[in-house]
All heavy atoms as a GROMACS GRO file, in nm:
protein
  620
    1MET      N    1  14.896  -5.422   6.993
    1MET     CA    2  14.957  -5.375   7.118
    1MET      C    3  15.057  -5.474   7.176
    1MET      O    4  15.164  -5.438   7.206
    1MET     CB    5  14.850  -5.351   7.224
    1MET     CG    6  14.754  -5.241   7.191
    1MET     SD    7  14.629  -5.212   7.317
    1MET     CE    8  14.630  -5.350   7.423
    2GLN      N    9  15.011  -5.603   7.189
    2GLN     CA   10  15.097  -5.703   7.255
    2GLN      C   11  15.057  -5.843   7.216
    2GLN      O   12  14.940  -5.870   7.202
    2GLN     CB   13  15.079  -5.684   7.409
    2GLN     CG   14  15.151  -5.783   7.494
    2GLN     CD   15  15.300  -5.777   7.484
    2GLN    OE1   16  15.356  -5.668   7.485
    2GLN    NE2   17  15.368  -5.888   7.466
    3TRP      N   18  15.156  -5.926   7.203
    3TRP     CA   19  15.131  -6.068   7.175
    3TRP      C   20  15.093  -6.134   7.308
    3TRP      O   21  15.143  -6.096   7.416
    3TRP     CB   22  15.256  -6.138   7.122
    3TRP     CG   23  15.289  -6.097   6.981
    3TRP    CD1   24  15.382  -6.005   6.944
    3TRP    CD2   25  15.226  -6.140   6.862
    3TRP    NE1   26  15.382  -5.990   6.807
    3TRP    CE2   27  15.286  -6.072   6.756
    3TRP    CE3   28  15.122  -6.230   6.832
    3TRP    CZ2   29  15.250  -6.093   6.624
    3TRP    CZ3   30  15.086  -6.252   6.702
    3TRP    CH2   31  15.151  -6.184   6.601
    4SER      N   32  15.009  -6.237   7.302
    4SER     CA   33  14.978  -6.314   7.418
    4SER      C   34  15.100  -6.401   7.457
    4SER      O   35  15.190  -6.416   7.374
    4SER     CB   36  14.857  -6.404   7.396
    4SER     OG   37  14.883  -6.495   7.293
    5ALA      N   38  15.099  -6.456   7.577
    5ALA     CA   39  15.212  -6.536   7.624
    5ALA      C   40  15.236  -6.659   7.536
    5ALA      O   41  15.352  -6.698   7.515
    5ALA     CB   42  15.189  -6.581   7.768
    6ASP      N   43  15.130  -6.717   7.479
    6ASP     CA   44  15.148  -6.836   7.396
    6ASP      C   45  15.178  -6.801   7.250
    6ASP      O   46  15.204  -6.891   7.169
    6ASP     CB   47  15.026  -6.928   7.404
    6ASP     CG   48  14.898  -6.864   7.356
    6ASP    OD1   49  14.902  -6.752   7.299
    6ASP    OD2   50  14.793  -6.928   7.373
    7GLY      N   51  15.173  -6.672   7.214
    7GLY     CA   52  15.206  -6.630   7.079
    7GLY      C   53  15.095  -6.656   6.974
    7GLY      O   54  15.112  -6.632   6.859
    8ARG      N   55  14.980  -6.707   7.019
    8ARG     CA   56  14.870  -6.738   6.928
    8ARG      C   57  14.771  -6.622   6.911
    8ARG      O   58  14.691  -6.624   6.818
    8ARG     CB   59  14.796  -6.862   6.975
    8ARG     CG   60  14.881  -6.980   6.978
    8ARG     CD   61  14.803  -7.100   7.028
    8ARG     NE   62  14.889  -7.214   7.048
    8ARG     CZ   63  14.850  -7.327   7.096
    8ARG    NH1   64  14.724  -7.345   7.127
    8ARG    NH2   65  14.938  -7.427   7.112
    9SER      N   66  14.775  -6.527   7.003
    9SER     CA   67  14.678  -6.420   7.002
    9SER      C   68  14.747  -6.286   7.010
    9SER      O   69  14.861  -6.277   7.055
    9SER     CB   70  14.579  -6.430   7.118
    9SER     OG   71  14.507  -6.552   7.112
   10LEU      N   72  14.672  -6.185   6.973
   10LEU     CA   73  14.724  -6.046   6.977
   10LEU      C   74  14.622  -5.961   7.052
   10LEU      O   75  14.499  -5.970   7.023
   10LEU     CB   76  14.742  -5.998   6.837
   10LEU     CG   77  14.812  -5.862   6.815
   10LEU    CD1   78  14.953  -5.867   6.869
   10LEU    CD2   79  14.812  -5.828   6.668
   11TYR      N   80  14.668  -5.885   7.148
   11TYR     CA   81  14.579  -5.789   7.215
   11TYR      C   82  14.578  -5.662   7.130
   11TYR      O   83  14.681  -5.612   7.092
   11TYR     CB   84  14.630  -5.754   7.354
   11TYR     CG   85  14.633  -5.871   7.453
   11TYR    CD1   86  14.750  -5.933   7.486
   11TYR    CD2   87  14.515  -5.915   7.506
   11TYR    CE1   88  14.752  -6.039   7.574
   11TYR    CE2   89  14.514  -6.022   7.593
   11TYR     CZ   90  14.631  -6.083   7.629
   11TYR     OH   91  14.631  -6.188   7.714
   12THR      N   92  14.460  -5.611   7.100
   12THR     CA   93  14.446  -5.494   7.016
   12THR      C   94  14.348  -5.397   7.075
   12THR      O   95  14.268  -5.433   7.164
   12THR     CB   96  14.398  -5.528   6.875
   12THR    OG1   97  14.265  -5.582   6.880
   12THR    CG2   98  14.490  -5.631   6.806
   13HIS      N   99  14.347  -5.275   7.029
   13HIS     CA  100  14.242  -5.178   7.066
   13HIS      C  101  14.234  -5.074   6.956
   13HIS      O  102  14.324  -5.054   6.876
   13HIS     CB  103  14.271  -5.112   7.202
   13HIS     CG  104  14.371  -5.001   7.201
   13HIS    ND1  105  14.334  -4.871   7.193
   13HIS    CD2  106  14.505  -5.002   7.203
   13HIS    CE1  107  14.442  -4.795   7.192
   13HIS    NE2  108  14.545  -4.876   7.196
   14ARG      N  109  14.119  -5.007   6.954
   14ARG     CA  110  14.098  -4.902   6.857
   14ARG      C  111  14.103  -4.769   6.935
   14ARG      O  112  14.031  -4.751   7.033
   14ARG     CB  113  13.958  -4.917   6.790
   14ARG     CG  114  13.931  -4.809   6.690
   14ARG     CD  115  13.794  -4.826   6.630
   14ARG     NE  116  13.788  -4.958   6.566
   14ARG     CZ  117  13.678  -5.004   6.506
   14ARG    NH1  118  13.568  -4.932   6.506
   14ARG    NH2  119  13.679  -5.122   6.455
   15GLY      N  120  14.184  -4.680   6.891
   15GLY     CA  121  14.197  -4.552   6.959
   15GLY      C  122  14.070  -4.469   6.944
   15GLY      O  123  13.990  -4.485   6.851
   16GLY      N  124  14.049  -4.381   7.039
   16GLY     CA  125  13.936  -4.290   7.038
   16GLY      C  126  13.808  -4.340   7.103
   16GLY      O  127  13.710  -4.267   7.108
   17GLU      N  128  13.809  -4.461   7.152
   17GLU     CA  129  13.686  -4.515   7.219
   17GLU      C  130  13.696  -4.494   7.370
   17GLU      O  131  13.801  -4.511   7.430
   17GLU     CB  132  13.676  -4.667   7.193
   17GLU     CG  133  13.650  -4.703   7.052
   17GLU     CD  134  13.633  -4.854   7.034
   17GLU    OE1  135  13.697  -4.929   7.111
   17GLU    OE2  136  13.559  -4.892   6.944
   18LEU      N  137  13.584  -4.456   7.425
   18LEU     CA  138  13.571  -4.442   7.570
   18LEU      C  139  13.445  -4.516   7.615
   18LEU      O  140  13.339  -4.481   7.562
   18LEU     CB  141  13.566  -4.297   7.617
   18LEU     CG  142  13.695  -4.219   7.605
   18LEU    CD1  143  13.671  -4.074   7.643
   18LEU    CD2  144  13.804  -4.277   7.696
   19PRO      N  145  13.450  -4.615   7.702
   19PRO     CA  146  13.571  -4.669   7.756
   19PRO      C  147  13.653  -4.741   7.647
   19PRO      O  148  13.600  -4.782   7.545
   19PRO     CB  149  13.525  -4.770   7.859
   19PRO     CG  150  13.385  -4.801   7.818
   19PRO     CD  151  13.332  -4.682   7.748
   20ALA      N  152  13.783  -4.750   7.673
   20ALA     CA  153  13.869  -4.822   7.577
   20ALA      C  154  13.844  -4.970   7.584
   20ALA      O  155  13.838  -5.024   7.690
   20ALA     CB  156  14.017  -4.788   7.610
   21LYS      N  157  13.832  -5.028   7.469
   21LYS     CA  158  13.805  -5.175   7.461
   21LYS      C  159  13.929  -5.243   7.412
   21LYS      O  160  13.984  -5.210   7.310
   21LYS     CB  161  13.687  -5.202   7.366
   21LYS     CG  162  13.558  -5.142   7.417
   21LYS     CD  163  13.447  -5.161   7.320
   21LYS     CE  164  13.322  -5.097   7.373
   21LYS     NZ  165  13.216  -5.086   7.273
   22ILE      N  166  13.971  -5.345   7.487
   22ILE     CA  167  14.084  -5.428   7.451
   22ILE      C  168  14.028  -5.559   7.398
   22ILE      O  169  13.950  -5.622   7.464
   22ILE     CB  170  14.178  -5.451   7.569
   22ILE    CG1  171  14.231  -5.317   7.622
   22ILE    CG2  172  14.295  -5.543   7.529
   22ILE    CD1  173  14.314  -5.328   7.749
   23TRP      N  174  14.073  -5.591   7.279
   23TRP     CA  175  14.022  -5.719   7.214
   23TRP      C  176  14.137  -5.817   7.210
   23TRP      O  177  14.257  -5.782   7.199
   23TRP     CB  178  13.981  -5.687   7.069
   23TRP     CG  179  13.868  -5.588   7.063
   23TRP    CD1  180  13.878  -5.452   7.059
   23TRP    CD2  181  13.728  -5.619   7.068
   23TRP    NE1  182  13.752  -5.397   7.057
   23TRP    CE2  183  13.660  -5.497   7.060
   23TRP    CE3  184  13.656  -5.737   7.075
   23TRP    CZ2  185  13.520  -5.489   7.062
   23TRP    CZ3  186  13.517  -5.731   7.074
   23TRP    CH2  187  13.451  -5.605   7.069
   24ARG      N  188  14.102  -5.942   7.218
   24ARG     CA  189  14.201  -6.051   7.202
   24ARG      C  190  14.170  -6.120   7.068
   24ARG      O  191  14.061  -6.176   7.047
   24ARG     CB  192  14.193  -6.148   7.316
   24ARG     CG  193  14.298  -6.256   7.308
   24ARG     CD  194  14.291  -6.346   7.431
   24ARG     NE  195  14.379  -6.457   7.413
   24ARG     CZ  196  14.469  -6.498   7.500
   24ARG    NH1  197  14.479  -6.431   7.612
   24ARG    NH2  198  14.544  -6.601   7.474
   25LEU      N  199  14.259  -6.112   6.975
   25LEU     CA  200  14.242  -6.165   6.841
   25LEU      C  201  14.323  -6.293   6.827
   25LEU      O  202  14.445  -6.289   6.836
   25LEU     CB  203  14.287  -6.062   6.735
   25LEU     CG  204  14.292  -6.106   6.591
   25LEU    CD1  205  14.151  -6.137   6.541
   25LEU    CD2  206  14.355  -5.998   6.507
   26GLU      N  207  14.255  -6.406   6.799
   26GLU     CA  208  14.322  -6.532   6.775
   26GLU      C  209  14.362  -6.534   6.626
   26GLU      O  210  14.271  -6.530   6.537
   26GLU     CB  211  14.233  -6.650   6.807
   26GLU     CG  212  14.203  -6.662   6.956
   26GLU     CD  213  14.108  -6.778   6.987
   26GLU    OE1  214  14.083  -6.860   6.897
   26GLU    OE2  215  14.058  -6.781   7.102
   27LEU      N  216  14.486  -6.537   6.597
   27LEU     CA  217  14.535  -6.522   6.461
   27LEU      C  218  14.497  -6.637   6.370
   27LEU      O  219  14.461  -6.618   6.256
   27LEU     CB  220  14.685  -6.497   6.459
   27LEU     CG  221  14.726  -6.371   6.535
   27LEU    CD1  222  14.878  -6.360   6.532
   27LEU    CD2  223  14.664  -6.248   6.475
   28ALA      N  224  14.501  -6.760   6.417
   28ALA     CA  225  14.475  -6.875   6.332
   28ALA      C  226  14.328  -6.876   6.283
   28ALA      O  227  14.302  -6.908   6.169
   28ALA     CB  228  14.508  -7.004   6.407
   29SER      N  229  14.236  -6.846   6.374
   29SER     CA  230  14.093  -6.856   6.339
   29SER      C  231  14.034  -6.720   6.298
   29SER      O  232  13.927  -6.715   6.239
   29SER     CB  233  14.015  -6.908   6.460
   29SER     OG  234  14.017  -6.817   6.567
   30GLY      N  235  14.099  -6.610   6.340
   30GLY     CA  236  14.041  -6.478   6.315
   30GLY      C  237  13.937  -6.439   6.416
   30GLY      O  238  13.878  -6.332   6.407
   31HIS      N  239  13.917  -6.523   6.517
   31HIS     CA  240  13.813  -6.501   6.621
   31HIS      C  241  13.862  -6.383   6.711
   31HIS      O  242  13.974  -6.379   6.755
   31HIS     CB  243  13.790  -6.625   6.704
   31HIS     CG  244  13.699  -6.603   6.819
   31HIS    ND1  245  13.561  -6.589   6.800
   31HIS    CD2  246  13.720  -6.593   6.950
   31HIS    CE1  247  13.506  -6.570   6.919
   31HIS    NE2  248  13.600  -6.573   7.009
   32LYS      N  249  13.770  -6.288   6.732
   32LYS     CA  250  13.802  -6.170   6.811
   32LYS      C  251  13.700  -6.168   6.928
   32LYS      O  252  13.579  -6.178   6.908
   32LYS     CB  253  13.791  -6.045   6.728
   32LYS     CG  254  13.826  -5.917   6.803
   32LYS     CD  255  13.839  -5.798   6.710
   32LYS     CE  256  13.706  -5.734   6.684
   32LYS     NZ  257  13.719  -5.604   6.614
   33GLU      N  258  13.751  -6.150   7.050
   33GLU     CA  259  13.661  -6.138   7.164
   33GLU      C  260  13.702  -6.021   7.251
   33GLU      O  261  13.822  -5.989   7.262
   33GLU     CB  262  13.660  -6.267   7.247
   33GLU     CG  263  13.790  -6.299   7.318
   33GLU     CD  264  13.783  -6.428   7.400
   33GLU    OE1  265  13.673  -6.482   7.412
   33GLU    OE2  266  13.886  -6.469   7.451
   34LEU      N  267  13.605  -5.960   7.314
   34LEU     CA  268  13.630  -5.850   7.405
   34LEU      C  269  13.703  -5.901   7.528
   34LEU      O  270  13.655  -5.992   7.595
   34LEU     CB  271  13.501  -5.778   7.444
   34LEU     CG  272  13.514  -5.658   7.534
   34LEU    CD1  273  13.598  -5.548   7.467
   34LEU    CD2  274  13.381  -5.603   7.571
   35PHE      N  275  13.819  -5.849   7.554
   35PHE     CA  276  13.899  -5.897   7.668
   35PHE      C  277  13.876  -5.810   7.789
   35PHE      O  278  13.856  -5.860   7.900
   35PHE     CB  279  14.051  -5.894   7.627
   35PHE     CG  280  14.143  -5.926   7.741
   35PHE    CD1  281  14.153  -6.056   7.788
   35PHE    CD2  282  14.222  -5.828   7.798
   35PHE    CE1  283  14.238  -6.086   7.891
   35PHE    CE2  284  14.308  -5.859   7.898
   35PHE     CZ  285  14.315  -5.987   7.947
   36LYS      N  286  13.873  -5.678   7.773
   36LYS     CA  287  13.858  -5.588   7.889
   36LYS      C  288  13.818  -5.450   7.838
   36LYS      O  289  13.857  -5.408   7.731
   36LYS     CB  290  13.992  -5.580   7.960
   36LYS     CG  291  14.000  -5.492   8.080
   36LYS     CD  292  13.948  -5.559   8.204
   36LYS     CE  293  14.044  -5.658   8.261
   36LYS     NZ  294  14.012  -5.711   8.390
   37GLU      N  295  13.737  -5.380   7.918
   37GLU     CA  296  13.710  -5.237   7.894
   37GLU      C  297  13.776  -5.162   8.008
   37GLU      O  298  13.766  -5.202   8.124
   37GLU     CB  299  13.558  -5.210   7.897
   37GLU     CG  300  13.487  -5.264   7.777
   37GLU     CD  301  13.342  -5.222   7.768
   37GLU    OE1  302  13.304  -5.121   7.835
   37GLU    OE2  303  13.265  -5.287   7.699
   38ILE      N  304  13.842  -5.050   7.972
   38ILE     CA  305  13.909  -4.973   8.076
   38ILE      C  306  13.867  -4.827   8.071
   38ILE      O  307  13.843  -4.775   7.960
   38ILE     CB  308  14.062  -4.983   8.069
   38ILE    CG1  309  14.116  -4.946   7.934
   38ILE    CG2  310  14.110  -5.123   8.110
   38ILE    CD1  311  14.267  -4.943   7.924
   39MET      N  312  13.854  -4.770   8.184
   39MET     CA  313  13.817  -4.627   8.198
   39MET      C  314  13.871  -4.583   8.335
   39MET      O  315  13.863  -4.658   8.431
   39MET     CB  316  13.664  -4.614   8.192
   39MET     CG  317  13.614  -4.475   8.189
   39MET     SD  318  13.646  -4.400   8.027
   39MET     CE  319  13.562  -4.244   8.047
   40PRO      N  320  13.925  -4.463   8.344
   40PRO     CA  321  13.971  -4.414   8.473
   40PRO      C  322  13.856  -4.416   8.575
   40PRO      O  323  13.739  -4.398   8.540
   40PRO     CB  324  14.019  -4.272   8.446
   40PRO     CG  325  14.051  -4.271   8.297
   40PRO     CD  326  13.954  -4.367   8.235
   41ALA      N  327  13.889  -4.428   8.701
   41ALA     CA  328  13.788  -4.431   8.809
   41ALA      C  329  13.707  -4.302   8.810
   41ALA      O  330  13.588  -4.307   8.833
   41ALA     CB  331  13.858  -4.452   8.942
   42ASP      N  332  13.770  -4.190   8.784
   42ASP     CA  333  13.700  -4.064   8.774
   42ASP      C  334  13.707  -4.017   8.628
   42ASP      O  335  13.809  -3.961   8.584
   42ASP     CB  336  13.763  -3.961   8.866
   42ASP     CG  337  13.692  -3.826   8.866
   42ASP    OD1  338  13.589  -3.814   8.794
   42ASP    OD2  339  13.735  -3.731   8.934
   43PRO      N  340  13.605  -4.038   8.552
   43PRO     CA  341  13.611  -4.008   8.408
   43PRO      C  342  13.587  -3.858   8.375
   43PRO      O  343  13.588  -3.823   8.254
   43PRO     CB  344  13.500  -4.092   8.347
   43PRO     CG  345  13.399  -4.104   8.459
   43PRO     CD  346  13.482  -4.106   8.586
   44ALA      N  347  13.570  -3.773   8.476
   44ALA     CA  348  13.546  -3.632   8.447
   44ALA      C  349  13.660  -3.571   8.366
   44ALA      O  350  13.775  -3.578   8.404
   44ALA     CB  351  13.529  -3.555   8.579
   45GLY      N  352  13.627  -3.516   8.252
   45GLY     CA  353  13.722  -3.449   8.170
   45GLY      C  354  13.809  -3.535   8.084
   45GLY      O  355  13.895  -3.488   8.009
   46VAL      N  356  13.791  -3.668   8.092
   46VAL     CA  357  13.878  -3.758   8.013
   46VAL      C  358  13.839  -3.748   7.866
   46VAL      O  359  13.725  -3.772   7.829
   46VAL     CB  360  13.866  -3.903   8.062
   46VAL    CG1  361  13.941  -3.996   7.968
   46VAL    CG2  362  13.917  -3.916   8.205
   47GLY      N  363  13.933  -3.710   7.785
   47GLY     CA  364  13.908  -3.695   7.642
   47GLY      C  365  13.950  -3.817   7.563
   47GLY      O  366  13.888  -3.853   7.464
   48SER      N  367  14.056  -3.882   7.605
   48SER     CA  368  14.102  -3.998   7.533
   48SER      C  369  14.200  -4.080   7.620
   48SER      O  370  14.265  -4.023   7.708
   48SER     CB  371  14.173  -3.960   7.404
   48SER     OG  372  14.287  -3.879   7.428
   49ILE      N  373  14.207  -4.208   7.594
   49ILE     CA  374  14.308  -4.292   7.655
   49ILE      C  375  14.418  -4.304   7.550
   49ILE      O  376  14.393  -4.350   7.438
   49ILE     CB  377  14.251  -4.427   7.696
   49ILE    CG1  378  14.150  -4.401   7.810
   49ILE    CG2  379  14.362  -4.524   7.738
   49ILE    CD1  380  14.079  -4.528   7.858
   50GLU      N  381  14.537  -4.260   7.586
   50GLU     CA  382  14.645  -4.243   7.486
   50GLU      C  383  14.725  -4.368   7.457
   50GLU      O  384  14.754  -4.402   7.345
   50GLU     CB  385  14.744  -4.134   7.536
   50GLU     CG  386  14.678  -4.000   7.559
   50GLU     CD  387  14.636  -3.936   7.428
   50GLU    OE1  388  14.706  -3.951   7.328
   50GLU    OE2  389  14.530  -3.871   7.428
   51LEU      N  390  14.763  -4.440   7.563
   51LEU     CA  391  14.855  -4.552   7.545
   51LEU      C  392  14.810  -4.664   7.634
   51LEU      O  393  14.778  -4.641   7.751
   51LEU     CB  394  14.994  -4.510   7.582
   51LEU     CG  395  15.104  -4.620   7.588
   51LEU    CD1  396  15.129  -4.672   7.447
   51LEU    CD2  397  15.231  -4.568   7.646
   52ILE      N  398  14.803  -4.784   7.584
   52ILE     CA  399  14.764  -4.904   7.664
   52ILE      C  400  14.873  -5.007   7.647
   52ILE      O  401  14.913  -5.036   7.537
   52ILE     CB  402  14.631  -4.960   7.617
   52ILE    CG1  403  14.521  -4.854   7.629
   52ILE    CG2  404  14.596  -5.084   7.701
   52ILE    CD1  405  14.387  -4.898   7.568
   53ILE      N  406  14.918  -5.062   7.759
   53ILE     CA  407  15.019  -5.170   7.756
   53ILE      C  408  14.960  -5.286   7.833
   53ILE      O  409  14.915  -5.272   7.946
   53ILE     CB  410  15.151  -5.126   7.816
   53ILE    CG1  411  15.209  -5.008   7.737
   53ILE    CG2  412  15.249  -5.243   7.821
   53ILE    CD1  413  15.332  -4.946   7.798
   54VAL      N  414  14.959  -5.406   7.774
   54VAL     CA  415  14.911  -5.527   7.835
   54VAL      C  416  15.028  -5.622   7.847
   54VAL      O  417  15.107  -5.640   7.752
   54VAL     CB  418  14.801  -5.594   7.750
   54VAL    CG1  419  14.749  -5.720   7.818
   54VAL    CG2  420  14.687  -5.498   7.724
   55THR      N  421  15.044  -5.687   7.966
   55THR     CA  422  15.149  -5.787   7.976
   55THR      C  423  15.107  -5.910   7.897
   55THR      O  424  14.989  -5.932   7.874
   55THR     CB  425  15.170  -5.828   8.124
   55THR    OG1  426  15.049  -5.873   8.180
   55THR    CG2  427  15.228  -5.710   8.201
   56PRO      N  428  15.201  -5.992   7.852
   56PRO     CA  429  15.169  -6.109   7.769
   56PRO      C  430  15.070  -6.202   7.836
   56PRO      O  431  14.986  -6.263   7.765
   56PRO     CB  432  15.304  -6.179   7.747
   56PRO     CG  433  15.402  -6.067   7.754
   56PRO     CD  434  15.350  -5.973   7.858
   57ASP      N  435  15.069  -6.214   7.968
   57ASP     CA  436  14.976  -6.300   8.035
   57ASP      C  437  14.838  -6.236   8.052
   57ASP      O  438  14.743  -6.302   8.098
   57ASP     CB  439  15.029  -6.350   8.168
   57ASP     CG  440  15.050  -6.242   8.266
   57ASP    OD1  441  15.013  -6.125   8.243
   57ASP    OD2  442  15.106  -6.274   8.377
   58GLY      N  443  14.825  -6.108   8.022
   58GLY     CA  444  14.697  -6.037   8.028
   58GLY      C  445  14.654  -6.000   8.165
   58GLY      O  446  14.546  -5.945   8.189
   59ARG      N  447  14.741  -6.022   8.266
   59ARG     CA  448  14.704  -5.996   8.403
   59ARG      C  449  14.722  -5.851   8.449
   59ARG      O  450  14.661  -5.805   8.542
   59ARG     CB  451  14.780  -6.089   8.499
   59ARG     CG  452  14.746  -6.234   8.474
   59ARG     CD  453  14.819  -6.328   8.559
   59ARG     NE  454  14.794  -6.304   8.702
   59ARG     CZ  455  14.862  -6.352   8.799
   59ARG    NH1  456  14.966  -6.430   8.776
   59ARG    NH2  457  14.829  -6.328   8.924
   60THR      N  458  14.810  -5.779   8.376
   60THR     CA  459  14.835  -5.641   8.415
   60THR      C  460  14.820  -5.550   8.291
   60THR      O  461  14.865  -5.581   8.181
   60THR     CB  462  14.979  -5.627   8.467
   60THR    OG1  463  15.000  -5.717   8.576
   60THR    CG2  464  15.010  -5.487   8.513
   61ILE      N  465  14.747  -5.440   8.314
   61ILE     CA  466  14.725  -5.338   8.210
   61ILE      C  467  14.763  -5.205   8.267
   61ILE      O  468  14.719  -5.170   8.378
   61ILE     CB  469  14.579  -5.338   8.166
   61ILE    CG1  470  14.537  -5.474   8.108
   61ILE    CG2  471  14.553  -5.229   8.063
   61ILE    CD1  472  14.388  -5.488   8.088
   62VAL      N  473  14.840  -5.128   8.192
   62VAL     CA  474  14.871  -4.992   8.230
   62VAL      C  475  14.830  -4.899   8.115
   62VAL      O  476  14.832  -4.942   7.998
   62VAL     CB  477  15.019  -4.967   8.266
   62VAL    CG1  478  15.057  -5.044   8.393
   62VAL    CG2  479  15.113  -5.003   8.154
   63TYR      N  480  14.788  -4.779   8.146
   63TYR     CA  481  14.747  -4.686   8.045
   63TYR      C  482  14.763  -4.544   8.093
   63TYR      O  483  14.773  -4.519   8.213
   63TYR     CB  484  14.602  -4.712   8.001
   63TYR     CG  485  14.499  -4.696   8.110
   63TYR    CD1  486  14.431  -4.576   8.129
   63TYR    CD2  487  14.469  -4.802   8.198
   63TYR    CE1  488  14.339  -4.561   8.230
   63TYR    CE2  489  14.374  -4.786   8.297
   63TYR     CZ  490  14.308  -4.667   8.312
   63TYR     OH  491  14.215  -4.653   8.412
   64ASN      N  492  14.769  -4.451   8.001
   64ASN     CA  493  14.766  -4.311   8.038
   64ASN      C  494  14.655  -4.244   7.959
   64ASN      O  495  14.606  -4.299   7.860
   64ASN     CB  496  14.901  -4.242   8.018
   64ASN     CG  497  14.941  -4.227   7.875
   64ASN    OD1  498  14.878  -4.279   7.785
   64ASN    ND2  499  15.047  -4.151   7.852
   65TYR      N  500  14.613  -4.132   8.006
   65TYR     CA  501  14.501  -4.062   7.947
   65TYR      C  502  14.517  -3.913   7.961
   65TYR      O  503  14.591  -3.864   8.049
   65TYR     CB  504  14.366  -4.108   8.008
   65TYR     CG  505  14.355  -4.087   8.156
   65TYR    CD1  506  14.302  -3.967   8.206
   65TYR    CD2  507  14.393  -4.180   8.245
   65TYR    CE1  508  14.290  -3.946   8.340
   65TYR    CE2  509  14.385  -4.163   8.380
   65TYR     CZ  510  14.332  -4.043   8.430
   65TYR     OH  511  14.319  -4.025   8.566
   66ARG      N  512  14.444  -3.842   7.877
   66ARG     CA  513  14.441  -3.695   7.887
   66ARG      C  514  14.305  -3.654   7.943
   66ARG      O  515  14.203  -3.712   7.909
   66ARG     CB  516  14.452  -3.633   7.745
   66ARG     CG  517  14.591  -3.650   7.686
   66ARG     CD  518  14.593  -3.585   7.551
   66ARG     NE  519  14.717  -3.608   7.488
   66ARG     CZ  520  14.812  -3.514   7.471
   66ARG    NH1  521  14.786  -3.390   7.509
   66ARG    NH2  522  14.925  -3.545   7.414
   67ASN      N  523  14.313  -3.558   8.030
   67ASN     CA  524  14.184  -3.502   8.076
   67ASN      C  525  14.198  -3.347   8.080
   67ASN      O  526  14.306  -3.293   8.086
   67ASN     CB  527  14.143  -3.557   8.211
   67ASN     CG  528  14.234  -3.518   8.327
   67ASN    OD1  529  14.344  -3.466   8.307
   67ASN    ND2  530  14.192  -3.540   8.447
   68ASN      N  531  14.084  -3.286   8.064
   68ASN     CA  532  14.080  -3.140   8.061
   68ASN      C  533  13.975  -3.094   8.158
   68ASN      O  534  13.855  -3.109   8.134
   68ASN     CB  535  14.049  -3.093   7.918
   68ASN     CG  536  14.052  -2.943   7.905
   68ASN    OD1  537  14.106  -2.875   7.993
   68ASN    ND2  538  13.998  -2.892   7.796
   69LEU      N  539  14.021  -3.043   8.270
   69LEU     CA  540  13.929  -2.991   8.371
   69LEU      C  541  13.946  -2.839   8.379
   69LEU      O  542  14.057  -2.786   8.367
   69LEU     CB  543  13.958  -3.052   8.505
   69LEU     CG  544  13.938  -3.204   8.516
   69LEU    CD1  545  13.981  -3.254   8.654
   69LEU    CD2  546  13.794  -3.238   8.487
   70SER      N  547  13.840  -2.770   8.399
   70SER     CA  548  13.848  -2.626   8.411
   70SER      C  549  13.741  -2.577   8.510
   70SER      O  550  13.651  -2.652   8.546
   70SER     CB  551  13.830  -2.558   8.274
   70SER     OG  552  13.704  -2.594   8.221
   71ASP      N  553  13.755  -2.453   8.550
   71ASP     CA  554  13.658  -2.392   8.642
   71ASP      C  555  13.592  -2.276   8.570
   71ASP      O  556  13.657  -2.204   8.492
   71ASP     CB  557  13.727  -2.338   8.767
   71ASP     CG  558  13.786  -2.449   8.849
   71ASP    OD1  559  13.718  -2.551   8.869
   71ASP    OD2  560  13.900  -2.433   8.899
   72LEU      N  561  13.466  -2.255   8.592
   72LEU     CA  562  13.391  -2.146   8.536
   72LEU      C  563  13.346  -2.057   8.652
   72LEU      O  564  13.284  -2.102   8.747
   72LEU     CB  565  13.267  -2.195   8.460
   72LEU     CG  566  13.173  -2.089   8.407
   72LEU    CD1  567  13.241  -1.999   8.305
   72LEU    CD2  568  13.050  -2.155   8.349
   73TYR      N  569  13.384  -1.928   8.646
   73TYR     CA  570  13.339  -1.834   8.746
   73TYR      C  571  13.246  -1.734   8.685
   73TYR      O  572  13.269  -1.682   8.575
   73TYR     CB  573  13.463  -1.759   8.801
   73TYR     CG  574  13.564  -1.849   8.867
   73TYR    CD1  575  13.674  -1.901   8.799
   73TYR    CD2  576  13.546  -1.885   8.997
   73TYR    CE1  577  13.765  -1.984   8.861
   73TYR    CE2  578  13.639  -1.966   9.064
   73TYR     CZ  579  13.747  -2.016   8.994
   73TYR     OH  580  13.834  -2.099   9.054
   74ILE      N  581  13.136  -1.711   8.753
   74ILE     CA  582  13.039  -1.612   8.708
   74ILE      C  583  13.049  -1.494   8.804
   74ILE      O  584  13.033  -1.510   8.926
   74ILE     CB  585  12.897  -1.671   8.707
   74ILE    CG1  586  12.889  -1.787   8.608
   74ILE    CG2  587  12.795  -1.561   8.671
   74ILE    CD1  588  12.763  -1.862   8.612
   75VAL      N  589  13.074  -1.377   8.749
   75VAL     CA  590  13.088  -1.260   8.828
   75VAL      C  591  12.976  -1.162   8.788
   75VAL      O  592  12.955  -1.138   8.669
   75VAL     CB  593  13.226  -1.191   8.803
   75VAL    CG1  594  13.241  -1.066   8.883
   75VAL    CG2  595  13.338  -1.294   8.833
   76GLY      N  596  12.904  -1.117   8.886
   76GLY     CA  597  12.792  -1.023   8.856
   76GLY      C  598  12.817  -0.892   8.923
   76GLY      O  599  12.902  -0.875   9.016
   77GLY      N  600  12.740  -0.792   8.883
   77GLY     CA  601  12.745  -0.660   8.949
   77GLY      C  602  12.862  -0.574   8.911
   77GLY      O  603  12.891  -0.478   8.985
   78LEU      N  604  12.932  -0.603   8.808
   78LEU     CA  605  13.043  -0.519   8.767
   78LEU      C  606  12.996  -0.401   8.683
   78LEU      O  607  12.896  -0.409   8.612
   78LEU     CB  608  13.144  -0.600   8.682
   78LEU     CG  609  13.211  -0.719   8.756
   78LEU    CD1  610  13.301  -0.795   8.656
   78LEU    CD2  611  13.296  -0.668   8.875
   79LYS      N  612  13.063  -0.289   8.698
   79LYS     CA  613  13.027  -0.171   8.620
   79LYS      C  614  13.135  -0.138   8.520
   79LYS      O  615  13.247  -0.163   8.530
   79LYS     CB  616  13.008  -0.052   8.710
   79LYS     CG  617  12.891  -0.070   8.805
   79LYS     CD  618  12.873   0.053   8.886
   79LYS     CE  619  12.759   0.034   8.985
   79LYS     NZ  620  12.732   0.148   9.061
   0.00000   0.00000   0.00000
């Protein structure tokens, strides 16, 4: 997704996970650590987080997601 500010690490994530997990991978050592988990404040209907952007300093993260909300109406007494 994004190189770290010092160029030694890479921010990565695997699509399809909820909450989305952002990992910081140190390239020289291969060490991977969980950097952040993100999920919308209201997860109702969230199917996937589509795009994640991390600033090189790791202080700001933006993302978009798809959600599918619907209403169910039950109607009785019809002839």
